[in-house]
C-alpha positions as CSV (number, residue, x, y, z in Angstrom):
1,M,240.1,11.8,200.5
2,K,238.3,13.7,197.7
3,V,236.7,17.1,197.5
4,I,235.8,18.8,194.2
5,N,233.2,21.3,195.3
6,E,231.3,22.7,198.3
7,Y,228.1,20.6,198.1
8,A,228.6,17.0,196.9
9,K,227.4,14.5,199.5
10,L,229.6,14.7,202.5
11,K,231.1,11.5,203.9
12,L,234.0,12.5,206.2
13,V,234.7,15.8,207.9
14,I,236.9,17.3,210.6
15,L,234.8,19.5,213.0
16,G,236.6,22.1,215.0
17,S,236.9,21.7,218.8
18,S,235.7,24.0,221.5
19,K,237.1,21.8,224.3
20,S,239.5,24.4,225.7
21,F,239.2,27.5,223.6
22,G,240.9,29.8,226.1
23,G,238.0,32.1,227.1
24,T,237.9,35.8,226.4
25,P,241.3,37.0,225.1
26,E,242.9,40.2,225.9
27,L,241.9,42.9,223.4
28,S,245.5,43.2,222.3
29,D,245.5,39.5,221.4
30,A,242.4,39.6,219.2
31,Y,243.0,39.5,215.5
32,D,239.7,40.3,213.9
33,P,237.4,43.3,214.3
34,K,234.3,41.4,215.4
35,S,236.0,39.6,218.2
36,K,237.4,43.0,219.3
37,E,233.9,44.4,219.3
38,H,232.6,41.7,221.6
39,I,235.6,41.9,223.9
40,K,235.0,45.6,224.3
41,N,231.3,45.2,224.9
42,G,231.7,42.3,227.4
43,T,229.7,40.0,225.1
44,F,232.4,37.6,224.0
45,P,231.1,34.0,224.0
46,T,231.6,31.7,227.1
47,Q,233.0,28.2,227.1
48,K,229.5,26.9,227.9
49,S,227.8,28.6,225.1
50,I,230.4,27.5,222.5
51,D,230.3,23.9,223.8
52,E,226.5,23.8,223.4
53,E,226.6,25.2,219.9
54,M,229.3,22.9,218.6
55,L,227.6,19.9,220.2
56,G,224.4,20.9,218.2
57,F,226.4,21.0,215.0
58,F,228.0,17.6,215.8
59,K,224.6,16.0,216.4
60,V,223.3,17.2,213.0
61,L,226.3,15.8,211.2
62,N,226.1,12.5,213.1
63,K,222.3,12.2,212.5
64,N,223.0,12.5,208.8
65,G,225.4,9.6,208.8
66,I,228.6,11.7,208.3
67,E,231.8,10.5,209.9
68,V,233.2,13.2,212.1
69,L,236.8,13.6,213.2
70,R,238.0,16.1,215.8
71,P,241.3,17.8,216.4
72,N,243.4,16.8,219.3
73,N,243.0,19.3,222.2
74,I,245.5,22.1,222.8
75,N,244.8,23.6,226.2
76,N,243.6,27.3,226.2
77,Y,243.8,27.5,222.4
78,N,241.0,28.4,220.0
79,Q,240.6,25.4,217.6
80,I,237.0,26.1,216.4
81,F,237.7,27.4,212.9
82,V,239.5,24.3,211.5
83,R,238.7,25.3,207.9
84,D,241.5,27.8,207.7
85,I,244.5,25.6,208.5
86,A,244.2,23.2,205.5
87,I,242.0,22.4,202.6
88,V,241.3,19.3,200.5
89,I,241.3,19.9,196.7
90,D,240.6,16.9,194.6
91,D,242.7,14.2,196.4
92,K,245.3,16.6,197.8
93,F,245.5,17.8,201.4
94,V,247.0,21.3,201.3
95,I,248.4,22.7,204.5
96,A,248.1,26.5,204.9
97,N,250.5,29.1,206.1
98,V,248.4,31.0,208.6
99,I,249.1,34.0,210.8
100,N,251.4,33.4,213.8
101,D,248.5,33.6,216.3
102,R,247.1,30.4,214.8
103,S,250.3,28.5,213.9
104,R,249.8,25.7,216.4
105,E,246.4,24.6,215.1
106,I,247.9,22.2,212.5
107,E,249.6,20.3,215.3
108,A,246.2,19.0,216.4
109,L,245.7,17.2,213.1
110,T,248.9,15.2,213.1
111,E,247.1,11.9,213.6
112,V,244.6,12.6,210.8
113,I,247.4,13.7,208.4
114,S,249.5,10.5,209.2
115,D,246.8,8.4,207.5
116,F,247.4,10.2,204.1
117,S,249.9,9.2,201.5
118,K,252.8,11.7,201.6
119,G,252.3,12.2,197.8
120,N,248.9,13.6,198.6
121,I,250.1,16.2,201.0
122,I,251.1,19.6,199.8
123,E,252.7,22.2,202.2
124,A,252.7,25.8,201.2
125,P,256.3,27.2,200.9
126,E,257.6,30.2,202.8
127,G,256.2,33.4,201.5
128,V,252.9,31.8,200.3
129,R,250.1,32.8,202.6
130,F,246.5,31.6,202.5
131,E,243.7,30.4,204.8
132,G,241.1,27.8,203.8
133,G,238.2,30.3,204.2
134,D,239.6,32.0,201.1
135,I,239.9,28.8,199.0
136,M,236.7,27.4,197.4
137,P,236.8,24.4,195.0
138,H,234.0,24.6,192.5
139,N,234.4,21.7,190.0
140,E,236.7,22.8,187.3
141,Y,237.2,26.2,189.0
142,L,239.1,27.2,192.1
143,F,237.7,30.4,193.6
144,I,240.1,32.3,195.8
145,G,239.7,35.5,197.9
146,Y,242.9,37.5,198.3
147,S,244.6,40.8,199.0
148,E,247.0,42.7,196.8
149,P,250.4,43.6,198.4
150,E,249.4,47.0,199.7
151,D,246.4,45.7,201.6
152,F,248.2,42.5,202.6
153,S,250.9,44.5,204.3
154,T,248.4,46.9,205.9
155,Y,245.6,44.7,207.4
156,K,246.0,41.8,209.8
157,V,242.7,40.5,208.4
158,S,244.3,40.0,205.0
159,R,245.1,36.3,205.0
160,T,245.8,35.3,201.4
161,N,248.4,37.0,199.3
162,V,249.1,37.1,195.6
163,E,251.8,34.5,196.1
164,G,249.1,32.3,197.5
165,V,247.1,32.7,194.3
166,A,250.1,31.9,192.2
167,F,250.8,28.8,194.4
168,F,247.4,27.3,193.6
169,K,247.7,28.1,189.9
170,E,251.0,26.2,189.9
171,S,249.9,23.3,192.2
172,F,246.6,22.7,190.3
173,P,247.2,23.5,186.7
174,S,244.1,21.7,185.5
175,K,241.9,24.2,187.5
176,K,240.6,27.5,186.3
177,V,241.8,29.7,189.1
178,K,239.5,32.8,189.6
179,A,240.8,35.2,192.2
180,F,238.7,37.9,193.9
181,E,240.2,40.8,195.8
182,L,238.3,41.4,199.1
183,K,237.6,44.5,201.1
184,K,239.5,44.6,204.5
185,S,239.2,46.4,207.7
186,D,240.9,45.7,211.0
187,T,238.4,47.9,212.9
188,D,235.0,47.7,211.3
189,P,233.5,44.1,211.1
190,K,230.7,45.3,208.8
191,M,233.3,46.5,206.3
192,N,235.6,43.5,206.6
193,A,235.3,40.4,204.3
194,L,237.6,38.3,206.5
195,H,237.5,35.4,203.9
196,L,235.8,34.7,200.6
197,D,233.3,32.5,202.4
198,C,232.1,35.5,204.4
199,C,230.8,37.1,201.3
200,F,230.1,34.3,198.9
201,Q,228.8,30.7,199.0
202,P,227.7,28.4,196.2
203,F,225.0,25.7,196.6
204,G,224.4,22.4,194.8
205,L,221.3,23.3,192.8
206,G,223.0,26.2,191.1
207,H,222.4,29.0,193.6
208,A,224.7,31.3,195.4
209,I,224.8,33.9,198.2
210,V,226.7,37.1,197.3
211,H,227.6,40.1,199.4
212,K,228.6,42.4,196.5
213,E,230.1,45.1,198.8
214,G,232.6,42.6,200.1
215,F,234.5,42.6,196.9
216,K,237.0,45.4,196.3
217,N,236.4,45.4,192.6
218,P,232.7,45.5,191.5
219,E,233.5,43.5,188.4
220,D,234.5,40.5,190.5
221,A,231.0,40.4,192.1
222,E,229.4,40.8,188.7
223,W,231.4,37.9,187.3
224,L,229.9,35.6,190.0
225,I,226.4,37.0,189.4
226,N,226.7,36.4,185.7
227,Y,228.2,32.9,186.3
228,F,225.3,31.8,188.6
229,G,222.6,34.0,187.1
230,E,221.1,36.9,188.9
231,D,217.8,35.1,189.6
232,N,219.8,32.3,191.3
233,C,221.6,34.6,193.7
234,L,220.6,35.9,197.1
235,F,222.2,39.3,197.8
236,I,223.0,40.1,201.4
237,D,223.9,43.5,202.9
238,S,226.6,44.4,205.3
239,E,224.5,43.6,208.3
240,Q,223.7,40.1,207.0
241,M,227.4,39.6,206.2
242,Y,228.3,40.7,209.7
243,N,225.9,38.0,211.0
244,M,227.8,35.5,208.7
245,G,224.8,35.1,206.4
246,A,226.9,33.5,203.6
247,N,228.9,31.1,205.8
248,L,226.7,28.0,205.6
249,F,227.6,24.4,205.2
250,S,226.2,22.0,202.5
251,I,226.2,18.3,203.3
252,D,224.6,17.4,200.0
253,K,223.6,19.1,196.8
254,D,220.1,20.0,198.2
255,H,220.8,19.8,202.0
256,V,222.3,22.7,203.9
257,I,223.1,23.4,207.6
258,S,222.4,27.0,208.6
259,E,222.1,29.3,211.6
260,I,218.6,29.6,212.9
261,N,218.5,33.4,213.0
262,L,219.5,33.8,209.3
263,K,215.8,34.0,208.3
264,Q,216.2,35.6,204.9
265,T,218.9,33.2,203.9
266,N,217.0,30.2,205.1
267,T,213.7,31.3,203.5
268,F,215.6,31.8,200.2
269,L,217.1,28.4,200.2
270,E,213.9,26.6,201.2
271,S,212.1,28.4,198.4
272,K,214.6,27.0,195.9
273,G,214.1,23.4,197.0
274,Y,216.8,22.9,199.7
275,T,216.3,21.1,203.0
276,V,217.7,23.6,205.6
277,E,218.6,22.2,209.0
278,K,218.8,25.2,211.4
279,I,221.0,25.2,214.5
280,K,221.9,27.9,217.0
281,Y,225.4,29.2,216.2
282,S,225.1,32.9,217.0
283,E,227.7,32.8,219.9
284,I,230.4,31.3,217.7
285,A,229.5,33.9,215.1
286,K,230.8,36.6,217.5
287,M,234.3,35.4,216.6
288,E,233.8,36.2,212.9
289,G,233.2,32.7,211.7
290,L,230.3,30.3,211.3
291,L,229.5,26.8,210.0
292,R,231.8,26.6,206.9
293,C,234.6,28.0,209.1
294,S,234.2,25.2,211.6
295,T,234.6,22.4,209.2
296,L,237.3,20.8,207.1
297,P,235.7,18.3,204.6
298,L,237.9,15.3,203.8
299,K,235.6,13.3,201.5
300,R,232.6,14.1,199.4
301,D,231.1,11.7,196.9
């Protein structure tokens, strides 16, 4: 078990499961604005469409020699976005405190976790809230998306609190923790940066995707742009963010899996020297998550 960044060669990963995702939820049970939108419009993805897309993702990982684990099945329960329930940082497996609607997801990883040394497992204490989509290891840095107390208490889509940021500073004192406050909306998916990986993604040759408007404080986006260099950044607008244009998945420093319809993103990466494997994942995107959200890397070289 070892992960220090988002793009070192991937060896072992948990891929979420669509086996029994529960179908279209009641509107009152949906907890993100994009899912709500598709429930209202009658366009929420079907079991068949999700199964097909996740199988396509599995095949690409398998073809590239990556060992893939899957969660145990929980009937009628959405287990697609496995990224949020835990994260590996260096050689530690950190278990998240997620919203109550998703609290059972960690049960499905019991067998995986049982293989780890107890000294390498960290459980977030009560009061600390975070989801893996907000936590991004980047070598000596740890990038974190979060909400200040007012937003955290206001928006259900606020998933990481200031206590979460403090927890990572304490748990990983050797890391430079850089926290970015995100914009939130429970009603407008084009104004909601659900997690950091919805508006930012770094890549192995020194490039990044940035949705500047997803950051509540402009200086946070500017910090990232200065860090990576403006010429090395692809800037996406709210429509592209809505289509999950930053939520890709690197399997090596120059090898990325992307959604086939993200044409600007894919063209940018290919022009910078990346191999981009394109798969259909647009139905799963209707639930406000994409490729990074569906994976939990356990080992990268």
